[in-house]
MDTraj code that builds the backbone (N, CA, C; nanometers):
import mdtraj as md
import numpy as np

residues = "MET VAL ARG SER MET ILE PRO THR TYR PHE ARG ASP ASP LEU PRO GLU LEU HIS VAL SER THR LEU HIS SER SER SER LEU LEU LEU GLN LYS ASN PHE ASP GLY VAL PHE GLY ALA GLU THR ILE GLU ARG PHE LEU ILE THR SER TYR ASP GLU PHE ALA GLY ARG LEU SER ASN ASP THR TYR LEU PRO MET PHE ALA GLU ARG PHE ALA ARG GLU ARG LEU THR ALA LEU ALA ARG VAL GLU GLY LYS SER ASP ASP HIS ARG PRO VAL VAL LEU PHE LEU CYS THR HIS ASN ALA GLY ARG SER GLN MET ALA LEU GLY PHE PHE ASN ALA MET ALA GLY ASP ARG ALA VAL ALA TRP SER GLY GLY SER GLU PRO GLY ASN ALA VAL ASN HIS VAL ALA VAL ALA ALA MET ALA GLU VAL GLY ILE ASP ILE SER GLY GLU PHE PRO LYS PRO TRP THR ASP GLU ILE VAL ARG ALA ALA ASP VAL VAL ILE THR MET GLY CYS GLY ASP ALA CYS PRO ILE PHE PRO GLY LYS ARG TYR GLU ASP TRP GLN VAL PRO ASP PRO ALA GLY LEU GLY ILE ASP ASP VAL ARG ARG ILE ARG ASP ASP ILE LYS ARG ARG VAL GLU SER LEU LEU VAL GLN ILE ALA ALA PRO VAL ARG".split()
xyz = np.array([
    [-1.6451, 2.9715, 0.2770],
    [-1.6928, 2.9105, 0.1521],
    [-1.8444, 2.8975, 0.1580],
    [-1.9079, 2.9370, 0.0498],
    [-2.0532, 2.9330, 0.0447],
    [-2.0992, 2.7887, 0.0304],
    [-2.1985, 2.7492, 0.1115],
    [-2.2440, 2.6104, 0.1097],
    [-2.3014, 2.5698, -0.0258],
    [-2.3562, 2.6628, -0.1009],
    [-2.4140, 2.6278, -0.2303],
    [-2.3089, 2.5773, -0.3281],
    [-2.1813, 2.6044, -0.2989],
    [-2.0726, 2.5589, -0.3848],
    [-2.0235, 2.4210, -0.3456],
    [-2.0750, 2.3681, -0.2335],
    [-2.0279, 2.2406, -0.1788],
    [-2.1115, 2.1262, -0.2353],
    [-2.0488, 2.0130, -0.2684],
    [-2.1260, 1.8987, -0.3178],
    [-2.2343, 1.8571, -0.2191],
    [-2.3447, 1.8025, -0.2717],
    [-2.4589, 1.7679, -0.1881],
    [-2.4289, 1.6576, -0.0885],
    [-2.3232, 1.5771, -0.1107],
    [-2.2888, 1.4733, -0.0144],
    [-2.2545, 1.5339, 0.1215],
    [-2.2078, 1.6586, 0.1223],
    [-2.1704, 1.7230, 0.2472],
    [-2.2939, 1.7908, 0.3056],
    [-2.3621, 1.7199, 0.3906],
    [-2.4966, 1.7541, 0.4361],
    [-2.5011, 1.8838, 0.5184],
    [-2.6205, 1.9362, 0.5294],
    [-2.6403, 2.0601, 0.6025],
    [-2.6162, 2.0451, 0.7523],
    [-2.6215, 1.9203, 0.8040],
    [-2.6042, 1.9029, 0.9474],
    [-2.4576, 1.8999, 0.9897],
    [-2.3645, 1.9080, 0.8964],
    [-2.2229, 1.9057, 0.9302],
    [-2.1756, 2.0455, 0.9692],
    [-2.0814, 2.0535, 1.0652],
    [-2.0277, 2.1850, 1.1021],
    [-1.9660, 2.2552, 0.9818],
    [-1.9852, 2.3854, 0.9749],
    [-1.9376, 2.4648, 0.8602],
    [-1.7880, 2.4463, 0.8362],
    [-1.7083, 2.4468, 0.9434],
    [-1.5632, 2.4312, 0.9279],
    [-1.5292, 2.2943, 0.8708],
    [-1.6007, 2.1919, 0.9155],
    [-1.5750, 2.0573, 0.8657],
    [-1.6135, 2.0456, 0.7181],
    [-1.7219, 2.1098, 0.6800],
    [-1.7657, 2.1064, 0.5398],
    [-1.6581, 2.1653, 0.4494],
    [-1.6022, 2.2782, 0.4896],
    [-1.4994, 2.3430, 0.4103],
    [-1.3756, 2.2536, 0.3974],
    [-1.3350, 2.1926, 0.5081],
    [-1.2181, 2.1050, 0.5062],
    [-1.2439, 1.9801, 0.4232],
    [-1.3623, 1.9221, 0.4376],
    [-1.3966, 1.8036, 0.3598],
    [-1.3998, 1.8343, 0.2103],
    [-1.4471, 1.9517, 0.1756],
    [-1.4491, 1.9905, 0.0345],
    [-1.3066, 1.9975, -0.0201],
    [-1.2160, 2.0566, 0.0573],
    [-1.0757, 2.0628, 0.0154],
    [-1.0167, 1.9231, 0.0031],
    [-1.0524, 1.8355, 0.0976],
    [-1.0043, 1.6972, 0.0932],
    [-1.0562, 1.6264, -0.0308],
    [-1.1823, 1.6509, -0.0647],
    [-1.2415, 1.5895, -0.1827],
    [-1.1675, 1.6309, -0.3089],
    [-1.1355, 1.7575, -0.3207],
    [-1.0635, 1.8056, -0.4385],
    [-0.9245, 1.7429, -0.4476],
    [-0.8587, 1.7283, -0.3320],
    [-0.7255, 1.6661, -0.3302],
    [-0.7334, 1.5188, -0.3708],
    [-0.8321, 1.4478, -0.3170],
    [-0.8479, 1.3066, -0.3514],
    [-0.8851, 1.2894, -0.4985],
    [-0.9654, 1.3813, -0.5505],
    [-0.9996, 1.3745, -0.6930],
    [-0.8749, 1.3912, -0.7795],
    [-0.7843, 1.4754, -0.7353],
    [-0.6591, 1.4927, -0.8081],
    [-0.5742, 1.3659, -0.7979],
    [-0.5662, 1.3092, -0.6780],
    [-0.4846, 1.1898, -0.6550],
    [-0.5381, 1.0683, -0.7298],
    [-0.6709, 1.0581, -0.7410],
    [-0.7327, 0.9417, -0.8037],
    [-0.7927, 0.9757, -0.9409],
    [-0.7389, 1.0781, -1.0030],
    [-0.7867, 1.1193, -1.1349],
    [-0.7730, 1.0041, -1.2344],
    [-0.8797, 0.9743, -1.3042],
    [-0.8791, 0.8655, -1.4001],
    [-0.9064, 0.7300, -1.3398],
    [-0.9188, 0.7254, -1.2069],
    [-0.9457, 0.5989, -1.1374],
    [-1.0880, 0.5980, -1.0838],
    [-1.1238, 0.7029, -1.0095],
    [-1.2592, 0.7147, -0.9543],
    [-1.3135, 0.8549, -0.9807],
    [-1.4433, 0.8624, -1.0014],
    [-1.5081, 0.9904, -1.0224],
    [-1.5341, 1.0644, -0.8924],
    [-1.5731, 1.1899, -0.9043],
    [-1.5963, 1.2745, -0.7876],
    [-1.7042, 1.2180, -0.6966],
    [-1.8086, 1.1605, -0.7529],
    [-1.9185, 1.1097, -0.6710],
    [-1.8722, 0.9954, -0.5813],
    [-1.7942, 0.9038, -0.6367],
    [-1.7409, 0.7924, -0.5561],
    [-1.6503, 0.8442, -0.4459],
    [-1.5638, 0.9374, -0.4799],
    [-1.4703, 0.9922, -0.3813],
    [-1.5452, 1.0630, -0.2693],
    [-1.6446, 1.1427, -0.3046],
    [-1.7217, 1.2155, -0.2029],
    [-1.7991, 1.1178, -0.1138],
    [-1.8508, 1.0112, -0.1741],
    [-1.9247, 0.9119, -0.0948],
    [-1.8326, 0.8427, 0.0051],
    [-1.7146, 0.8058, -0.0385],
    [-1.6199, 0.7415, 0.0522],
    [-1.5741, 0.8378, 0.1612],
    [-1.5584, 0.9625, 0.1256],
    [-1.5129, 1.0615, 0.2224],
    [-1.6169, 1.0844, 0.3312],
    [-1.7444, 1.0991, 0.2919],
    [-1.8466, 1.1290, 0.3915],
    [-1.8806, 1.0061, 0.4754],
    [-1.8763, 0.8859, 0.4165],
    [-1.9008, 0.7666, 0.4987],
    [-1.7849, 0.7426, 0.5954],
    [-1.6640, 0.7797, 0.5549],
    [-1.5500, 0.7712, 0.6465],
    [-1.5668, 0.8712, 0.7601],
    [-1.6120, 0.9903, 0.7271],
    [-1.6392, 1.0933, 0.8289],
    [-1.7438, 1.0434, 0.9285],
    [-1.8515, 0.9872, 0.8772],
    [-1.9593, 0.9397, 0.9643],
    [-1.9122, 0.8291, 1.0574],
    [-1.8185, 0.7473, 1.0110],
    [-1.7655, 0.6396, 1.0942],
    [-1.7033, 0.6940, 1.2215],
    [-1.6308, 0.8031, 1.2124],
    [-1.5630, 0.8592, 1.3294],
    [-1.6509, 0.9563, 1.4078],
    [-1.7443, 1.0203, 1.3409],
    [-1.8260, 1.1237, 1.4056],
    [-1.9057, 1.0696, 1.5227],
    [-1.9430, 0.9436, 1.5187],
    [-2.0273, 0.8891, 1.6241],
    [-1.9546, 0.8468, 1.7496],
    [-1.8195, 0.8460, 1.7465],
    [-1.7513, 0.7906, 1.8638],
    [-1.6290, 0.8675, 1.9126],
    [-1.5845, 0.9679, 1.8401],
    [-1.4694, 1.0441, 1.8868],
    [-1.5142, 1.1584, 1.9758],
    [-1.4563, 1.1649, 2.0955],
    [-1.4953, 1.2690, 2.1900],
    [-1.4436, 1.4059, 2.1463],
    [-1.3290, 1.4090, 2.0809],
    [-1.2728, 1.5340, 2.0300],
    [-1.2817, 1.5313, 1.8779],
    [-1.3666, 1.6161, 1.8213],
    [-1.3893, 1.6104, 1.6770],
    [-1.2995, 1.7042, 1.5976],
    [-1.1968, 1.7591, 1.6620],
    [-1.1075, 1.8531, 1.5939],
    [-1.0441, 1.7912, 1.4693],
    [-1.0064, 1.6639, 1.4821],
    [-0.9334, 1.5985, 1.3738],
    [-1.0230, 1.5125, 1.2843],
    [-1.1526, 1.5244, 1.3016],
    [-1.2457, 1.4421, 1.2248],
    [-1.2243, 1.4510, 1.0729],
    [-1.2179, 1.5683, 1.0148],
    [-1.1985, 1.5749, 0.8700],
    [-1.0664, 1.5123, 0.8248],
    [-0.9605, 1.5320, 0.9043],
    [-0.8312, 1.4744, 0.8693],
    [-0.8372, 1.3222, 0.8731],
    [-0.8984, 1.2666, 0.9794],
    [-0.9138, 1.1215, 0.9884],
    [-0.9971, 1.0693, 0.8718],
    [-1.1028, 1.1426, 0.8386],
    [-1.1899, 1.1007, 0.7286],
    [-1.1124, 1.0953, 0.5974],
    [-1.0304, 1.1956, 0.5718],
    [-0.9525, 1.1962, 0.4474],
    [-0.8538, 1.0793, 0.4438],
    [-0.7838, 1.0560, 0.5545],
    [-0.6861, 0.9474, 0.5575],
    [-0.7533, 0.8119, 0.5382],
    [-0.8670, 0.7921, 0.6030],
    [-0.9362, 0.6639, 0.5915],
    [-0.9960, 0.6466, 0.4517],
    [-1.0521, 0.7537, 0.3970],
    [-1.1074, 0.7477, 0.2622],
    [-0.9975, 0.7164, 0.1608],
    [-0.8813, 0.7754, 0.1786],
    [-0.7687, 0.7487, 0.0881],
    [-0.7296, 0.6014, 0.0946],
    [-0.7238, 0.5473, 0.2162],
    [-0.6896, 0.4060, 0.2345],
    [-0.7925, 0.3165, 0.1666],
    [-0.9195, 0.3488, 0.1852],
    [-1.0271, 0.2674, 0.1272],
    [-1.0271, 0.2759, -0.0251],
    [-1.0051, 0.3940, -0.0794],
    [-1.0018, 0.4111, -0.2247],
    [-0.8814, 0.3392, -0.2854],
    [-0.7689, 0.3443, -0.2156],
    [-0.6500, 0.2715, -0.2612],
    [-0.6784, 0.1224, -0.2656],
    [-0.7457, 0.0730, -0.1617],
    [-0.7815, -0.0689, -0.1568],
    [-0.8785, -0.1043, -0.2686],
    [-0.9789, -0.0199, -0.2901],
    [-1.0777, -0.0479, -0.3939],
    [-1.0130, -0.0500, -0.5320],
    [-0.9184, 0.0381, -0.5546],
    [-0.8484, 0.0398, -0.6832],
    [-0.7754, -0.0918, -0.7062],
    [-0.7184, -0.1486, -0.6007],
    [-0.6522, -0.2790, -0.6130],
    [-0.7540, -0.3879, -0.6443],
    [-0.8639, -0.3872, -0.5718],
    [-0.9655, -0.4908, -0.5888],
    [-1.0224, -0.4884, -0.7304],
    [-1.0403, -0.3689, -0.7842],
    [-1.1012, -0.3550, -0.9161],
    [-0.9997, -0.3577, -1.0301],
    [-0.8741, -0.3858, -0.9962],
    [-0.7718, -0.3945, -1.0994],
    [-0.7346, -0.2624, -1.1615],
    [-0.7537, -0.1531, -1.0881],
    [-0.7243, -0.0199, -1.1396],
    [-0.5925, 0.0352, -1.0852],
    [-0.5170, -0.0480, -1.0154],
    [-0.3911, -0.0043, -0.9563],
    [-0.2759, -0.0824, -1.0166],
    [-0.1645, -0.0134, -1.0394],
    [-0.0443, -0.0802, -1.0881],
    [0.0570, -0.1025, -0.9754],
    [0.0115, -0.0866, -0.8522],
    [0.0955, -0.1106, -0.7347],
    [0.0831, -0.2584, -0.6964],
    [0.1912, -0.3329, -0.7152],
    [0.1871, -0.4763, -0.6909],
    [0.2645, -0.5182, -0.5656],
    [0.2906, -0.4227, -0.4786],
    [0.3565, -0.4575, -0.3527],
    [0.2637, -0.5426, -0.2657],
    [0.3206, -0.6313, -0.1839],
    [0.2357, -0.7102, -0.0940],
    [0.1653, -0.6209, 0.0067],
    [0.0413, -0.6591, 0.0414],
    [-0.0404, -0.5823, 0.1361],
    [-0.0747, -0.6704, 0.2553],
    [-0.0516, -0.6189, 0.3742],
    [-0.0821, -0.6893, 0.4984],
    [-0.1828, -0.6073, 0.5779],
    [-0.2810, -0.6743, 0.6323],
    [-0.3824, -0.6095, 0.7159],
    [-0.3745, -0.6665, 0.8564],
    [-0.3562, -0.5798, 0.9554],
    [-0.3511, -0.6195, 1.0960],
    [-0.4854, -0.5883, 1.1609],
    [-0.5483, -0.6890, 1.2181],
    [-0.6792, -0.6714, 1.2805],
    [-0.6766, -0.7140, 1.4269],
    [-0.7402, -0.6347, 1.5118],
    [-0.7666, -0.6763, 1.6495],
    [-0.9065, -0.6254, 1.6851],
    [-0.9398, -0.6219, 1.8111],
    [-1.0756, -0.5828, 1.8487],
    [-1.0975, -0.4321, 1.8390],
    [-1.0117, -0.3555, 1.9071],
    [-1.0350, -0.2112, 1.9169],
    [-0.9427, -0.1272, 1.8285],
    [-0.8477, -0.1904, 1.7592],
    [-0.7509, -0.1179, 1.6766],
    [-0.6860, -0.0054, 1.7568],
    [-0.6578, -0.0362, 1.8829],
    [-0.6024, 0.0652, 1.9724],
    [-0.4678, 0.0254, 2.0305],
    [-0.4312, -0.1026, 2.0196],
    [-0.3067, -0.1481, 2.0812],
    [-0.2270, -0.2404, 1.9917],
    [-0.2630, -0.3685, 1.9908],
    [-0.1838, -0.4685, 1.9194],
    [-0.1686, -0.4395, 1.7708],
    [-0.2790, -0.4168, 1.7034],
    [-0.2717, -0.3948, 1.5584],
    [-0.2001, -0.2643, 1.5253],
    [-0.2109, -0.1655, 1.6137],
    [-0.1413, -0.0396, 1.5897],
    [0.0093, -0.0553, 1.6094],
    [0.0497, -0.1334, 1.7090],
    [0.1922, -0.1582, 1.7287],
    [0.2489, -0.2377, 1.6112],
    [0.1740, -0.3381, 1.5664],
    [0.2190, -0.4177, 1.4523],
    [0.2336, -0.3302, 1.3280],
    [0.1360, -0.2433, 1.3045],
    [0.1419, -0.1518, 1.1909],
    [0.2638, -0.0609, 1.2011],
    [0.2898, -0.0098, 1.3217],
    [0.4050, 0.0777, 1.3416],
    [0.5364, 0.0078, 1.3106],
    [0.5528, -0.1150, 1.3610],
    [0.6741, -0.1903, 1.3315],
    [0.6856, -0.2218, 1.1835],
    [0.5753, -0.2646, 1.1236],
    [0.5759, -0.3020, 0.9825],
    [0.6208, -0.1843, 0.8959],
    [0.5618, -0.0682, 0.9168],
    [0.5963, 0.0485, 0.8358],
    [0.7412, 0.0892, 0.8552],
    [0.7883, 0.0807, 0.9800],
    [0.9266, 0.1179, 1.0090],
    [1.0258, 0.0209, 0.9458],
    [0.9915, -0.1072, 0.9457],
    [1.0841, -0.2095, 0.8965],
    [1.0755, -0.2302, 0.7455],
    [0.9573, -0.2222, 0.6902],
    [0.9382, -0.2522, 0.5476],
    [0.9641, -0.1325, 0.4581],
    [0.9471, -0.0128, 0.5123],
    [0.9619, 0.1042, 0.4288],
    [0.8597, 0.1042, 0.3166],
    [0.9052, 0.1297, 0.1944],
    [0.8124, 0.1343, 0.0807],
    [0.8085, 0.0036, 0.0026],
    [0.8612, -0.1044, 0.0596],
    [0.8632, -0.2330, -0.0106],
    [0.7339, -0.3124, 0.0051],
    [0.6494, -0.2720, 0.0976],
    [0.5219, -0.3392, 0.1217],
    [0.4247, -0.2379, 0.1815],
    [0.2978, -0.2745, 0.1821],
    [0.1915, -0.1863, 0.2321],
    [0.1224, -0.2548, 0.3487],
    [0.0876, -0.1785, 0.4512],
    [0.0144, -0.2346, 0.5656],
    [-0.0964, -0.1407, 0.6079],
    [-0.2070, -0.2007, 0.6488],
    [-0.3192, -0.1275, 0.7062],
    [-0.3584, -0.1961, 0.8358],
    [-0.4437, -0.1321, 0.9144],
    [-0.4924, -0.1934, 1.0373],
    [-0.6385, -0.1574, 1.0584],
    [-0.7063, -0.2358, 1.1411],
    [-0.8469, -0.2095, 1.1692],
    [-0.8939, -0.2885, 1.2896],
    [-1.0162, -0.2606, 1.3314],
    [-1.0721, -0.3298, 1.4471],
    [-1.2169, -0.3680, 1.4243],
    [-1.2594, -0.4751, 1.4918],
    [-1.3997, -0.5164, 1.4815],
    [-1.4902, -0.4249, 1.5636],
    [-1.4356, -0.3670, 1.6712],
    [-1.5077, -0.2715, 1.7546],
    [-1.4128, -0.1557, 1.7849],
    [-1.3878, -0.0669, 1.6895],
    [-1.2865, 0.0371, 1.7078],
    [-1.3087, 0.1202, 1.8333],
    [-1.1996, 0.1475, 1.9019],
    [-1.2061, 0.2283, 2.0229],
    [-1.2098, 0.3771, 1.9908],
    [-1.1901, 0.4570, 2.0937],
    [-1.1955, 0.6021, 2.0778],
    [-1.0584, 0.6657, 2.0596],
    [-0.9531, 0.5932, 2.0979],
    [-0.8176, 0.6470, 2.0875],
    [-0.7184, 0.5327, 2.0971],
    [-0.5989, 0.5550, 2.0460],
    [-0.4932, 0.4556, 2.0575],
    [-0.4471, 0.4493, 2.2031],
    [-0.4227, 0.3290, 2.2524],
    [-0.3783, 0.3063, 2.3903],
    [-0.2526, 0.3885, 2.4197],
    [-0.2608, 0.4754, 2.5205],
    [-0.1488, 0.5658, 2.5486],
    [-0.0256, 0.4909, 2.5986],
    [-0.0458, 0.3763, 2.6645],
    [0.0696, 0.2980, 2.7110],
    [0.1386, 0.2332, 2.5905],
    [0.0609, 0.1891, 2.4930],
    [0.1188, 0.1352, 2.3703],
    [0.1974, 0.2434, 2.2962],
    [0.1436, 0.3638, 2.2934],
    [0.2133, 0.4763, 2.2302],
    [0.3476, 0.4991, 2.2989],
    [0.3465, 0.4974, 2.4343],
    [0.4697, 0.5202, 2.5099],
    [0.5708, 0.4083, 2.4869],
    [0.5237, 0.2842, 2.4851],
    [0.6131, 0.1704, 2.4650],
    [0.6782, 0.1753, 2.3268],
    [0.6026, 0.2129, 2.2260],
    [0.6577, 0.2221, 2.0903],
    [0.7553, 0.3395, 2.0794],
    [0.7259, 0.4481, 2.1501],
    [0.8155, 0.5629, 2.1478],
    [0.9528, 0.5256, 2.2043],
    [0.9545, 0.4322, 2.2981],
    [1.0813, 0.3875, 2.3561],
    [1.1734, 0.3235, 2.2528],
    [1.1172, 0.2676, 2.1475],
    [1.1989, 0.2049, 2.0427],
    [1.2022, 0.2916, 1.9166],
    [1.1655, 0.4165, 1.9323],
    [1.1799, 0.5128, 1.8242],
    [1.0710, 0.5122, 1.7194],
    [0.9541, 0.4565, 1.7515],
    [0.8439, 0.4523, 1.6556],
    [0.7263, 0.5312, 1.7117],
    [0.6809, 0.6310, 1.6377],
    [0.5735, 0.7193, 1.6827],
    [0.4397, 0.6740, 1.6238],
    [0.3492, 0.6249, 1.7086],
    [0.2150, 0.5885, 1.6621],
    [0.1094, 0.6819, 1.7214],
    [0.1559, 0.7950, 1.7760],
    [0.0626, 0.8875, 1.8415],
    [-0.0339, 0.9519, 1.7426],
    [0.0020, 0.9557, 1.6151],
    [-0.0858, 1.0161, 1.5164],
    [-0.1858, 0.9197, 1.4551],
    [-0.1842, 0.7930, 1.4993],
    [-0.2785, 0.6945, 1.4475],
    [-0.4127, 0.7058, 1.5197],
    [-0.5128, 0.6390, 1.4651],
    [-0.6474, 0.6462, 1.5231],
    [-0.7201, 0.5153, 1.4955],
    [-0.8033, 0.4695, 1.5888],
    [-0.8785, 0.3446, 1.5682],
    [-0.9778, 0.3580, 1.4531],
    [-0.9822, 0.2573, 1.3694],
    [-1.0721, 0.2573, 1.2555],
    [-1.1219, 0.1150, 1.2312],
    [-1.2304, 0.0995, 1.1618],
    [-1.2835, -0.0340, 1.1346],
    [-1.2158, -0.0950, 1.0131],
    [-1.2378, -0.2226, 0.9923],
    [-1.2023, -0.2814, 0.8641],
    [-1.3238, -0.2663, 0.7731],
    [-1.2995, -0.2611, 0.6450],
    [-1.4069, -0.2554, 0.5471],
    [-1.3840, -0.3657, 0.4444],
    [-1.4884, -0.4013, 0.3724],
    [-1.4778, -0.5116, 0.2770],
    [-1.3669, -0.4891, 0.1749],
    [-1.3576, -0.3669, 0.1216],
    [-1.2575, -0.3438, 0.0172],
    [-1.1157, -0.3544, 0.0730],
    [-1.0978, -0.3151, 0.1980],
    [-0.9646, -0.3240, 0.2579],
    [-0.9251, -0.4694, 0.2802],
    [-1.0172, -0.5505, 0.3300],
    [-0.9863, -0.6921, 0.3504],
    [-0.9618, -0.7614, 0.2171],
    [-1.0434, -0.7312, 0.1195],
    [-1.0310, -0.7962, -0.0114],
    [-0.9011, -0.7585, -0.0808],
    [-0.8483, -0.6398, -0.0519],
    [-0.7239, -0.5956, -0.1153],
    [-0.6000, -0.6547, -0.0499],
    [-0.6138, -0.7074, 0.0709],
    [-0.4979, -0.7584, 0.1443],
    [-0.4542, -0.8953, 0.0929],
    [-0.3239, -0.9162, 0.0906],
    [-0.2688, -1.0482, 0.0579],
    [-0.2611, -1.1356, 0.1821],
    [-0.2312, -1.0729, 0.2960],
    [-0.2191, -1.1436, 0.4233],
    [-0.3012, -1.0699, 0.5275],
    [-0.3815, -1.1437, 0.6034],
    [-0.4615, -1.0849, 0.7106],
    [-0.4137, -1.1447, 0.8426],
    [-0.3658, -1.0581, 0.9303],
    [-0.3185, -1.1000, 1.0622],
    [-0.4246, -1.0634, 1.1647],
    [-0.4776, -1.1632, 1.2358],
    [-0.5795, -1.1374, 1.3382],
    [-0.5194, -1.1523, 1.4769],
    [-0.5667, -1.0695, 1.5670],
    [-0.5176, -1.0705, 1.7051],
    [-0.6344, -1.0472, 1.8003],
    [-0.7097, -1.1504, 1.8268],
    [-0.8112, -1.1412, 1.9304],
    [-0.9489, -1.0983, 1.8882],
    [-0.9741, -1.0793, 1.7577],
    [-1.1089, -1.0366, 1.7200],
    [-1.2030, -1.1545, 1.6997],
    [-1.1512, -1.2769, 1.7068],
    [-1.2349, -1.3960, 1.7088],
    [-1.3285, -1.4082, 1.5903],
    [-1.4527, -1.4457, 1.6175],
    [-1.5510, -1.4675, 1.5109],
    [-1.5859, -1.3398, 1.4357],
    [-1.5547, -1.2250, 1.4962],
    [-1.5858, -1.0987, 1.4300],
    [-1.4880, -1.0671, 1.3176],
    [-1.3736, -1.1356, 1.3138],
    [-1.2763, -1.1112, 1.2080],
    [-1.3334, -1.1564, 1.0740],
    [-1.3129, -1.0779, 0.9699],
    [-1.3707, -1.1107, 0.8387],
    [-1.2972, -1.2263, 0.7718],
    [-1.3706, -1.3130, 0.7064],
    [-1.3124, -1.4249, 0.6342],
    [-1.3511, -1.4151, 0.4866],
    [-1.2525, -1.4024, 0.4012],
    [-1.2741, -1.3997, 0.2576],
    [-1.1944, -1.5125, 0.1943],
    [-1.2543, -1.5896, 0.1069],
    [-1.1834, -1.7000, 0.0408],
    [-1.0607, -1.6505, -0.0348],
    [-0.9560, -1.7327, -0.0319],
    [-0.8361, -1.7012, -0.1077],
    [-0.7359, -1.6138, -0.0359],
    [-0.7696, -1.5695, 0.0858],
    [-0.6760, -1.4881, 0.1629],
    [-0.5895, -1.5762, 0.2515],
    [-0.4688, -1.5318, 0.2748],
    [-0.3832, -1.5984, 0.3724],
    [-0.4092, -1.5357, 0.5091],
    [-0.4471, -1.6196, 0.6050],
    [-0.4764, -1.5721, 0.7402],
    [-0.3762, -1.6283, 0.8397],
    [-0.3384, -1.5451, 0.9360],
    [-0.2590, -1.5887, 1.0498],
    [-0.3223, -1.5309, 1.1756],
    [-0.3348, -1.6132, 1.2776],
    [-0.3866, -1.5648, 1.4059],
    [-0.2719, -1.5578, 1.5050],
    [-0.2397, -1.4384, 1.5484],
    [-0.1323, -1.4189, 1.6451],
    [-0.1914, -1.4167, 1.7855],
    [-0.1484, -1.5084, 1.8674],
    [-0.1938, -1.5152, 2.0059],
    [-0.1142, -1.4152, 2.0893],
    [-0.1601, -1.2923, 2.0875],
    [-0.0923, -1.1822, 2.1562],
    [-0.1880, -1.1212, 2.2576],
    [-0.1468, -1.1059, 2.3833],
    [-0.2361, -1.0474, 2.4851],
    [-0.2795, -0.9055, 2.4488],
    [-0.3986, -0.8694, 2.4925],
    [-0.4493, -0.7346, 2.4733],
    [-0.3821, -0.6424, 2.5748],
    [-0.3173, -0.5332, 2.5304],
    [-0.2500, -0.4431, 2.6252],
    [-0.3443, -0.3520, 2.7031],
    [-0.4723, -0.3546, 2.6737],
    [-0.5670, -0.2668, 2.7423],
    [-0.5623, -0.2896, 2.8929],
    [-0.5419, -0.1834, 2.9677],
    [-0.5403, -0.1902, 3.1130],
    [-0.4098, -0.2376, 3.1738],
    [-0.3100, -0.2703, 3.0925],
    [-0.1830, -0.3206, 3.1434],
    [-0.0832, -0.2071, 3.1622],
    [0.0130, -0.2306, 3.2496],
    [0.1187, -0.1337, 3.2741],
    [0.2279, -0.1421, 3.1690],
    [0.3215, -0.0500, 3.1777],
    [0.4245, -0.0375, 3.0748],
    [0.5123, -0.1615, 3.0652],
    [0.5437, -0.2271, 3.1751],
    [0.6295, -0.3463, 3.1693],
    [0.5635, -0.4581, 3.0890],
    [0.4358, -0.4814, 3.1133],
    [0.3638, -0.5845, 3.0388],
    [0.3508, -0.5473, 2.8917],
    [0.3267, -0.4215, 2.8650],
    [0.3114, -0.3776, 2.7263],
    [0.4443, -0.3868, 2.6518],
    [0.5532, -0.3641, 2.7219],
    [0.6845, -0.3811, 2.6567],
    [0.7033, -0.5245, 2.6093],
    [0.6613, -0.6198, 2.6895],
    [0.6746, -0.7607, 2.6492],
    [0.5875, -0.7905, 2.5269],
    [0.4669, -0.7348, 2.5264],
    [0.3793, -0.7522, 2.4098],
    [0.4430, -0.6866, 2.2874],
    [0.4950, -0.5673, 2.3053],
    [0.5623, -0.4944, 2.1967],
    [0.6753, -0.5761, 2.1356],
    [0.7587, -0.6332, 2.2210],
    [0.8737, -0.7090, 2.1715],
    [0.8308, -0.8374, 2.1014],
    [0.7225, -0.8989, 2.1493],
    [0.6680, -1.0179, 2.0838],
    [0.6168, -0.9819, 1.9448],
    [0.5458, -0.8723, 1.9355],
    [0.4928, -0.8273, 1.8066],
    [0.6061, -0.7945, 1.7103],
    [0.7105, -0.7327, 1.7606],
    [0.8252, -0.7001, 1.6753],
    [0.8838, -0.8255, 1.6122],
    [0.9039, -0.9285, 1.6925],
    [0.9591, -1.0536, 1.6403],
    [0.8674, -1.1143, 1.5332],
    [0.7382, -1.1083, 1.5577],
    [0.6423, -1.1647, 1.4621],
    [0.6422, -1.0857, 1.3304],
    [0.6518, -0.9540, 1.3406],
    [0.6551, -0.8719, 1.2203],
    [0.7829, -0.8992, 1.1408],
    [0.8939, -0.9122, 1.2088],
    [1.0197, -0.9434, 1.1409],
    [1.0075, -1.0742, 1.0624],
    [0.9500, -1.1756, 1.1244],
    [0.9313, -1.3045, 1.0584],
    [0.8362, -1.2916, 0.9396],
    [0.7289, -1.2155, 0.9570],
    [0.6317, -1.1968, 0.8504],
    [0.6956, -1.1303, 0.7292],
    [0.7786, -1.0308, 0.7518],
    [0.8424, -0.9606, 0.6408],
    [0.9319, -1.0526, 0.5597],
    [0.9978, -1.1444, 0.6260],
    [1.0793, -1.2428, 0.5545],
    [0.9894, -1.3326, 0.4699],
    [0.8767, -1.3734, 0.5268],
    [0.7848, -1.4640, 0.4569],
    [0.7248, -1.4017, 0.3309],
    [0.6987, -1.2715, 0.3351],
    [0.6373, -1.2071, 0.2180],
    [0.7428, -1.1430, 0.1267],
    [0.8686, -1.1791, 0.1506],
    [0.9791, -1.1313, 0.0666],
    [0.9935, -0.9804, 0.0707],
    [0.9745, -0.9235, 0.1889],
    [0.9997, -0.7804, 0.2087],
    [1.0864, -0.7684, 0.3342],
    [1.2122, -0.8144, 0.3275],
    [1.2961, -0.8231, 0.4449],
    [1.3137, -0.6892, 0.5167],
    [1.3450, -0.6986, 0.6461],
    [1.3634, -0.5794, 0.7290],
    [1.4742, -0.4933, 0.6711],
    [1.4454, -0.3644, 0.6598],
    [1.5473, -0.2755, 0.6032],
    [1.6440, -0.2323, 0.7121],
])
top = md.Topology()
chain = top.add_chain()
for i, resn in enumerate(residues, 1):
    res = top.add_residue(resn, chain, resSeq=i)
    for name in ("N", "CA", "C"):
        top.add_atom(name, md.element.get_by_symbol(name[0]), res)
traj = md.Trajectory(xyz[None], top)
């Protein structure tokens, strides 16, 4: 694809293959958010999402894919905040420090248990470079695959769109917005722990997610 055909948001310093993929992602997002956001907003969210991961991922093969997924999440959140969405399902945001263990396990359980009755996102105050491999293994033992997830930050629009914010160890760095329901889960960080310890953390998180789903009227399926 000729670069002159690519929107100016996709800078000259980006790898040619990534530019082509990002352009395709932009067109797809424009189709998905037609009538909600214009091309300029979508391209801006896409490239800022790309930049978020470009500075810290050692393997950039999946950078454009991560950027598209994160941009989609952010645009979905912004549509809710601005009253442009007719999706009224409850939204839960799981936050921890690195978005590599606890919040990813919670997200995995939530999605598996809630199905399409509720929405969940996750983020970290200091996102890591990859999801904890022991957490991935522990979740796989109970039939939940989180290997395709990736650490990402929280953003203002995502926090503002959430009905419930669950924090796990991010302390003062966790965002506080008036009118949100907050819960702090005292769950150990699985970083550096063996599989037996992580299994106990996993099972604790499962119980908490089950209780949360009952509270938000999205019972376990």
